[in-house]
N, C-alpha and C positions, 0 to 999 in steps of 0.2 A: 426955718423949719424947727419943729420940736418933736421929741420922741418921749415916750413914757418908760421910765426905768424904775422898777421897784415902787411904782405908784406916784413917782415924782415926774413932772414935766421938765424936760431938760432941753434947753435951747442948743441947737447945733449950728455952729458957724458954717457959712457957705463952703469954706475951704476944707471942712471935715466930713462933708456928706459922702465922699467916696473913699473913706478909710474903712477898715474892717471894724465891725462892732467890737471885737476884742480890743483893738488898739484904742478905740474911743472910750470904752469902759475903763481900761487900765490907765491910760495916759491923760485923758481929758476929765473924766468924771471921778477918777481916783478910786474906783472900785477894783481892787487888786485881787479879790478872791478868785476870780476867773483867771485861769492860768494859760500861758502860751506853752504848748507842748510841741507839736510837730509843724503847725502852720498849714497843713494840708487836709485837715478834717478827719484824720485817721485815728487819733489817740483818745479824743474825748475830754482832754483836760480843760478845754475852753467851752464846755457845754453850758448853755443858758436855756431858759424857757422863752419861747416866743408864743404868746397866747396859750401858755401851758404845755406846749410841745417842746421836747428837747431838740436843740439845734446847736450846731457848731458855730460859735461866734467868729472863728478865724476865717470862715467861708461865707460870712454874711456881712454885707455892707450897711453902713448907717442908713443910707437912702432906702434900703430894703425894709426897714422896720418902722416906716411912717404908718401910724394907725395901728401899731401892734404893741401889746403890753410885753415889755422885756422884763424878765425876772432873773436876777443873779443870785448867787449863793447868799449874798448879804441881805437879800429881800425875801428869801424862801420862807422864813418864819411867818411872814405876813400872809402867806397863802394857806395856812392851816387854821383851824377853828380854835385851837387851844392857845394858851399863853406860853411864851418861851420858845424854845427850839421846835422846829418842825419834827413830826414823828420819825421821819427818816434820820434826821440828825441825832435824835435821842437814841434810836436803835444803833446807829453807828458807834456811839459812845458805849452803850450797853454791851455790844458785841466786840468791842476793842478793835475795830476795823483799821484805823490808821496806823501806819508805821511812819514813813517819811512825810506823808500827807499831801504830796504834790498833786496827785490825781484826784484827791477826795472830793473837791468841789464838783468836778465834772461827774464823778461817780454818783454823788448824792443827787445832782440835778437830773441825771438820767433815771435813777431809781425812783425819784419822786414823781417824775412825769409818767413813768410806767404805772405806778400805784394809783395815780390820779385817773388814768385811763382804764386800768384794770386792777381793782382793789384786791383781787384774789388770784394772782398769777400762779401758774404751775411752776415747778422747778425748771422745766424746759423753756417756758416763756421768760423766766428771769434770766436764764443763761443766754437765750437768744437776744434779749433786749440789751443786756450788759456787755455783749460780745464786742462791741465797738469801743469800749473804754479800756484802755491799757493801764495796768498797775505794775510798775517796776518792782515793787516789793512782793508781789504775788499774793495779795490778801483776798483773792477771789472767793475762797470758801467763806470767809467772814463777811464779805460783801453780800453774798447770797443769803447767808444766815440772817443778816440785818434786814434785808428786804423781806424775807419770810417772816421774821418777827413782826414787822409792821403789818403785813397782810393778816397774820393770825390775831393780832390785837385789834384789828379794825372791826 
């Protein structure tokens, strides 16, 4: 079995087909940007894109992503038309969003999926979409400002 991660075909050994996508990404493919937070899909630290849709990798099994394009924070820049960082990553820097940084990959993946689906979200739509991503440092206002920045610049 093979799956596509960040545009690369990755062979999956038979004994790893029933592990979580999070564990496979971190422990087998060595893509450690996706973080383990709660393990039950409630915090958002493990968010990746499955065919461009935000999904919790701690609740997704490797066998569930056959035929699906998996994008992690390490491959997000490949999904934008410009060079360098994805526009959401650029806005994160411009707005000074990160503090400890632990939740940031999941926050960025959720925000970029939102903006892909809805390039001009309202403040209420941003708040609703990001509601499932927890930030221990409380940078929620800066997160919303960064998302708004990308929407206004699009």
